TORFIGU-257671 format. One line per 10 residues: for each residue x, y, z of C-alpha. Coordinates in nm, 2 decimals, padded with zeros to 4 digits, always signed. Layout:
BEGIN
X/Y/Z  ...
% end
This chain:
BEGIN
-00.04/-01.66/+04.14  -00.21/-01.92/+03.92  -00.53/-01.71/+03.90  -00.33/-01.39/+03.81  -00.16/-01.59/+03.53  -00.49/-01.72/+03.41  -00.64/-01.37/+03.40  -00.35/-01.24/+03.20  -00.39/-01.53/+02.95  -00.76/-01.46/+02.93
-00.70/-01.09/+02.87  -00.44/-01.16/+02.60  -00.68/-01.40/+02.43  -00.96/-01.14/+02.44  -00.72/-00.88/+02.31  -00.61/-01.10/+02.02  -00.97/-01.18/+01.93  -01.05/-00.81/+01.93  -00.75/-00.73/+01.70  -00.85/-01.01/+01.46
-01.21/-00.88/+01.46  -01.11/-00.52/+01.39  -00.87/-00.61/+01.11  -01.12/-00.83/+00.94  -01.40/-00.57/+00.96  -01.58/-00.52/+00.63  -01.70/-00.19/+00.49  -02.04/-00.11/+00.63  -02.35/-00.14/+00.41  -02.58/+00.15/+00.36
-02.91/+00.21/+00.18  -02.85/+00.35/-00.18  -03.10/+00.63/-00.13  -02.93/+00.74/+00.19  -02.60/+00.75/+00.01  -02.73/+00.97/-00.27  -02.82/+00.70/-00.53  -03.15/+00.64/-00.70  -03.23/+00.27/-00.65  -03.44/+00.27/-00.97
-03.14/+00.42/-01.17  -02.90/+00.16/-01.01  -03.13/-00.11/-01.15  -03.01/+00.00/-01.50  -02.66/-00.10/-01.40  -02.79/-00.44/-01.29  -02.98/-00.49/-01.61  -02.69/-00.41/-01.84  -02.43/-00.62/-01.66  -02.66/-00.91/-01.63
-02.71/-00.89/-02.00  -02.34/-00.91/-02.07  -02.34/-01.25/-01.89  -02.67/-01.37/-02.04  -02.55/-01.28/-02.39  -02.22/-01.46/-02.33  -02.01/-01.15/-02.39  -01.83/-01.23/-02.07  -01.86/-01.52/-01.82  -01.94/-01.29/-01.52
-01.84/-01.00/-01.31  -01.86/-00.83/-00.97  -01.93/-00.46/-00.92  -01.89/-00.28/-00.59  -01.97/+00.09/-00.53  -01.91/+00.26/-00.20  -02.00/+00.62/-00.11  -01.95/+00.81/+00.21  -01.77/+00.51/+00.35  -02.06/+00.27/+00.30
-02.13/+00.01/+00.03  -02.42/+00.12/-00.18  -02.41/-00.14/-00.45  -02.25/-00.49/-00.45  -02.36/-00.74/-00.71  -02.23/-01.05/-00.89  -02.33/-01.15/-01.24  -02.31/-01.46/-01.45  -02.08/-01.75/-01.38  -01.75/-01.79/-01.20
-01.69/-02.10/-01.41  -01.91/-02.17/-01.70  -01.80/-02.53/-01.75  -01.86/-02.61/-01.38  -02.19/-02.42/-01.39  -02.07/-02.23/-01.08  -02.24/-01.90/-01.03  -02.04/-01.59/-00.97  -02.05/-01.48/-00.60  -01.95/-01.15/-00.44
-01.66/-01.33/-00.27  -01.51/-01.46/-00.59  -01.13/-01.43/-00.62  -00.99/-01.26/-00.93  -00.64/-01.22/-01.08  -00.61/-00.84/-01.05  -00.29/-00.81/-01.26  -00.19/-00.44/-01.28  -00.41/-00.34/-00.99  -00.12/-00.49/-00.79
+00.07/-00.17/-00.88  -00.12/+00.05/-00.65  -00.04/-00.16/-00.34  +00.33/-00.17/-00.43  +00.34/+00.20/-00.49  +00.19/+00.25/-00.14  +00.46/+00.02/-00.01  +00.73/+00.24/-00.15  +00.57/+00.55/+00.01  +00.55/+00.37/+00.35
+00.92/+00.32/+00.33  +00.97/+00.69/+00.24  +00.76/+00.79/+00.54  +00.99/+00.58/+00.76  +01.30/+00.76/+00.63  +01.43/+00.44/+00.46  +01.44/+00.58/+00.11  +01.35/+00.88/-00.10  +01.16/+00.86/-00.43  +01.42/+01.09/-00.57
+01.69/+00.82/-00.51  +01.84/+00.64/-00.80  +01.73/+00.28/-00.84  +02.10/+00.18/-00.85  +02.13/+00.27/-00.48  +01.92/-00.04/-00.40  +01.97/-00.25/-00.71  +02.33/-00.20/-00.83  +02.26/-00.34/-01.17  +02.07/-00.02/-01.25
+02.37/+00.21/-01.18  +02.43/+00.22/-01.55  +02.16/+00.14/-01.80  +02.13/+00.16/-02.18  +01.87/+00.27/-02.44  +01.80/+00.12/-02.78  +01.77/+00.41/-03.03  +01.60/+00.32/-03.36  +01.81/+00.38/-03.67  +01.67/+00.53/-03.99
+01.60/+00.24/-04.22  +01.58/-00.02/-03.95  +01.77/-00.17/-03.66  +01.88/+00.02/-03.35  +02.19/+00.15/-03.17  +02.25/+00.08/-02.80  +02.37/+00.39/-02.62  +02.42/+00.49/-02.26  +02.12/+00.64/-02.08  +02.14/+01.01/-02.03
+02.09/+00.98/-01.66  +02.02/+00.73/-01.39  +01.66/+00.60/-01.33  +01.50/+00.72/-01.01  +01.23/+00.56/-00.80  +01.00/+00.85/-00.90  +01.06/+00.76/-01.27  +00.94/+00.41/-01.19  +00.63/+00.52/-00.99  +00.53/+00.75/-01.28
+00.62/+00.51/-01.57  +00.87/+00.76/-01.71  +01.18/+00.54/-01.67  +01.17/+00.44/-02.03  +01.11/+00.07/-01.94  +00.84/-00.12/-02.14  +00.73/-00.48/-02.14  +01.00/-00.60/-02.37  +00.84/-00.50/-02.70  +01.04/-00.19/-02.78
+01.32/-00.13/-03.03  +01.54/-00.41/-02.88  +01.25/-00.66/-02.85  +01.48/-00.93/-02.99  +01.72/-00.90/-02.69  +01.43/-00.90/-02.45  +01.29/-01.21/-02.61  +01.63/-01.38/-02.60  +01.65/-01.30/-02.22  +01.30/-01.45/-02.17
+01.16/-01.12/-02.03  +00.86/-01.01/-02.22  +00.50/-00.94/-02.10  +00.37/-00.88/-01.75  +00.32/-01.24/-01.64  +00.56/-01.37/-01.37  +00.36/-01.64/-01.18  +00.53/-01.94/-01.36  +00.89/-01.82/-01.30  +01.09/-02.07/-01.09
+01.32/-01.79/-00.95  +01.28/-01.49/-00.71  +01.17/-01.18/-00.89  +01.50/-01.01/-00.79  +01.69/-01.24/-01.01  +01.47/-01.16/-01.31  +01.50/-00.79/-01.25  +01.88/-00.80/-01.22  +01.89/-00.95/-01.57  +01.64/-00.70/-01.69
+01.86/-00.41/-01.58  +02.12/-00.51/-01.84  +01.88/-00.50/-02.14  +01.84/-00.19/-02.36  +01.55/+00.02/-02.25  +01.29/+00.18/-02.48  +01.35/+00.55/-02.39  +01.58/+00.77/-02.19  +01.47/+00.82/-01.82  +01.23/+01.11/-01.77
+01.14/+01.18/-02.13  +00.83/+00.97/-02.21  +00.55/+00.78/-02.05  +00.63/+00.41/-02.12  +00.42/+00.15/-01.94  +00.61/-00.16/-01.84  +00.81/-00.34/-01.57  +00.85/-00.03/-01.35  +00.65/-00.15/-01.05  +00.81/-00.50/-01.06
+01.14/-00.32/-01.01  +00.98/-00.12/-00.72  +00.88/-00.45/-00.56  +01.25/-00.56/-00.56  +01.34/-00.23/-00.40  +01.09/-00.30/-00.13  +01.25/-00.64/-00.07  +01.60/-00.49/-00.06  +01.51/-00.20/+00.18  +01.28/-00.39/+00.41
+01.48/-00.71/+00.43  +01.15/-00.90/+00.37  +01.00/-01.08/+00.07  +00.75/-00.86/-00.11  +00.48/-01.10/+00.00  +00.57/-01.07/+00.36  +00.60/-00.69/+00.35  +00.28/-00.62/+00.17  +00.09/-00.87/+00.39  +00.22/-00.72/+00.72
+00.21/-00.35/+00.63  -00.10/-00.33/+00.41  -00.31/-00.64/+00.38  -00.34/-00.74/+00.75  -00.39/-00.39/+00.89  -00.67/-00.33/+00.63  -00.83/-00.68/+00.68  -00.77/-00.78/+00.32  -00.78/-01.15/+00.41  -00.85/-01.28/+00.06
-00.56/-01.10/-00.12  -00.26/-01.32/-00.21  +00.02/-01.36/-00.46  -00.05/-01.73/-00.48  -00.39/-01.88/-00.38  -00.42/-02.10/-00.06  -00.56/-02.44/-00.15  -00.87/-02.39/+00.07  -00.97/-02.09/-00.16  -00.92/-02.25/-00.50
-01.29/-02.31/-00.54  -01.35/-01.93/-00.53  -01.11/-01.84/-00.81  -01.29/-01.71/-01.12  -01.20/-01.87/-01.45  -01.05/-01.67/-01.74  -01.22/-01.65/-02.07  -01.14/-01.50/-02.41  -01.37/-01.32/-02.65  -01.31/-01.31/-03.02
-01.52/-01.18/-03.31  -01.76/-01.44/-03.47  -01.67/-01.70/-03.21  -01.83/-01.82/-02.89  -01.67/-01.73/-02.56  -01.36/-01.95/-02.50  -01.21/-02.08/-02.18  -00.84/-01.98/-02.17  -00.57/-02.25/-02.14  -00.51/-02.41/-01.80
-00.27/-02.32/-01.65  -00.16/-02.11/-01.95  +00.04/-01.79/-01.93  -00.06/-01.43/-01.98  -00.39/-01.52/-02.15  -00.45/-01.84/-01.96  -00.56/-01.95/-01.61  -00.20/-01.89/-01.49  +00.02/-02.06/-01.23  -00.14/-01.89/-00.93
-00.25/-02.22/-00.78  +00.00/-02.49/-00.89  +00.30/-02.27/-00.99  +00.65/-02.25/-00.82  +00.53/-01.97/-00.59  +00.87/-01.81/-00.59  +00.82/-01.49/-00.80  +00.63/-01.21/-00.63  +00.54/-00.97/-00.91  +00.49/-00.62/-00.79
+00.35/-00.52/-01.13  +00.08/-00.78/-01.18  +00.10/-01.06/-00.93  -00.19/-01.03/-00.68  -00.53/-01.20/-00.66  -00.81/-01.04/-00.46  -01.18/-00.99/-00.41  -01.39/-00.68/-00.47  -01.45/-00.64/-00.10  -01.08/-00.66/-00.02
-00.98/-00.41/-00.28  -01.25/-00.17/-00.18  -01.10/-00.16/+00.17  -00.77/-00.05/+00.01  -00.94/+00.22/-00.20  -01.14/+00.34/+00.10  -00.81/+00.38/+00.29  -00.68/+00.60/+00.01  -01.00/+00.80/+00.00  -00.98/+00.84/+00.38
-00.64/+01.00/+00.33  -00.44/+00.70/+00.44  -00.65/+00.54/+00.72  -00.92/+00.28/+00.77  -01.08/+00.14/+01.09  -00.82/+00.31/+01.31  -00.52/+00.18/+01.11  -00.31/+00.45/+00.95  -00.12/+00.32/+00.64  -00.01/+00.66/+00.50
-00.01/+01.03/+00.60  -00.26/+01.25/+00.43  +00.02/+01.45/+00.26  +00.15/+01.13/+00.11  -00.19/+01.04/-00.04  -00.21/+01.39/-00.18  +00.13/+01.36/-00.34  +00.04/+01.02/-00.49  -00.28/+01.13/-00.65  -00.18/+01.44/-00.85
-00.01/+01.41/-01.18  +00.37/+01.42/-01.19  +00.41/+01.41/-01.57  +00.46/+01.78/-01.63  +00.52/+01.82/-02.00  +00.54/+01.45/-02.06  +00.23/+01.32/-02.25  +00.02/+01.04/-02.09  +00.02/+00.72/-02.30  -00.35/+00.67/-02.36
-00.62/+00.94/-02.40  -00.64/+01.30/-02.32  -00.73/+01.50/-02.01  -00.54/+01.24/-01.80  -00.21/+01.26/-01.60  -00.03/+01.01/-01.39  +00.07/+01.03/-01.03  +00.27/+00.79/-00.81  +00.10/+00.47/-00.91  -00.24/+00.60/-01.04
-00.38/+00.77/-01.34  -00.54/+01.10/-01.25  -00.82/+01.29/-01.43  -00.71/+01.65/-01.49  -00.97/+01.77/-01.75  -01.31/+01.61/-01.74  -01.42/+01.75/-02.08  -01.10/+01.66/-02.25  -01.12/+01.30/-02.11  -01.48/+01.28/-02.23
-01.62/+01.02/-01.99  -01.82/+01.06/-01.67  -01.62/+01.12/-01.35  -01.46/+01.41/-01.17  -01.14/+01.62/-01.18  -00.90/+01.47/-00.93  -01.04/+01.11/-00.97  -00.77/+00.85/-00.98  -00.75/+00.48/-01.06  -00.62/+00.21/-01.29
-00.71/-00.14/-01.42  -00.58/-00.49/-01.49  -00.50/-00.71/-01.79  -00.79/-00.95/-01.72  -01.04/-00.67/-01.75  -01.06/-00.54/-01.39  -01.07/-00.17/-01.31  -01.12/+00.07/-01.02  -01.13/+00.43/-00.94  -01.15/+00.67/-00.64
-01.36/+00.99/-00.68  -01.28/+01.23/-00.39  -01.53/+01.48/-00.51  -01.82/+01.23/-00.49  -01.66/+01.06/-00.19  -01.69/+00.73/-00.38  -01.49/+00.42/-00.47  -01.57/+00.17/-00.75  -01.43/-00.18/-00.80  -01.51/-00.38/-01.11
-01.37/-00.73/-01.15  -01.40/-00.96/-01.45  -01.16/-01.22/-01.61  -01.18/-01.16/-01.98  -00.88/-01.12/-02.22  -00.90/-01.03/-02.50  -01.24/-00.86/-02.48  -01.34/-00.83/-02.85  -01.38/-00.45/-02.79  -01.65/-00.49/-02.53
-01.80/-00.16/-02.43  -01.85/-00.24/-02.06  -01.59/+00.00/-01.90  -01.74/+00.33/-02.02  -02.10/+00.20/-01.97  -02.01/+00.11/-01.61  -01.90/+00.47/-01.55  -02.21/+00.61/-01.71  -02.45/+00.38/-01.52  -02.29/+00.47/-01.19
-02.28/+00.84/-01.23  -02.63/+00.87/-01.38  -02.76/+00.70/-01.06  -02.61/+00.97/-00.83  -02.90/+01.21/-00.76  -02.77/+01.40/-00.46
% end
């Protein structure tokens, strides 16, 4: 009897070790030339991004490119912390800001797949404060009138940023300021995000639902919907349903103390001035309260920290139509729905040739957009300068992390695209 119990315990132990090993699996590494890249042309990328750090245009960065399911390029440049003379490493942790939105959008779609909500549902079904909302309409000659919204806001409006909700800088900015709800930064708030969003619902919005693309608190509201529907904190839900299955072990809303020495410092670039370290802890343009803050507000719009390797796993899952290493997060049909534009006649907010899906911008016309890539490519970025994209045509994912705000109009984003695509030779 004892030996049978021991064997069962041993089997369970081995099984748990296997589960941990599988979920922590990294993307495999391949030779660039076998993945269709010219190593000589990739060296151009290395030269340019090392120069950004050498010339003090940014402190440092990490670039990861994966193609055909394997990492073709993964390099760190410059310093993680200039004052500490700490070199940037591939496993550096970054504040990814609005790159959080993609994971929360996936969370909403997980709940739809489980039959727990529909994206056509009104937000008020889950957050009653949104049953009736108002809009601030500008008056000729100044000021604004507050009127009732033409219809209720839906979850799909939030996913596509067509709910008319900005970041508190619209016509009724004075009321948003008075309520203490402006800008995307939540990490220093000493209250659950649901309390903040309940107050936000009573403020006048920028536009009527479904009429214009207005970038703002939409995904923070979706985070609260996830909490209401799942009965879990946003942190717990995202960890259990996305981060753990994908092995994203270094992705957190607030950084564990044993990982603090891997957090990249934030810097600011201004014309005719040397690179400046942002305030500590600071707010939106500072180091933030991700280490020493209250740890109460889980911002679905901009709250996560991550590594390039972790985020690449998430993107590879999307590129794989919802699965990675045997763990299915979404159905292929859901990934397809998320990565086509839902804007219709609504004009996208920045640039041309671009639409917006359920959490991602989508390239619809390559020539109209005017930068290298592919039709059907989708992605987004973050306020600290990070960006990412998935290119299904090229079977490729790209993660670019830096911590620089403002950037003094640095030309790194489009150069990154050019340097990656010019290196693809087959």
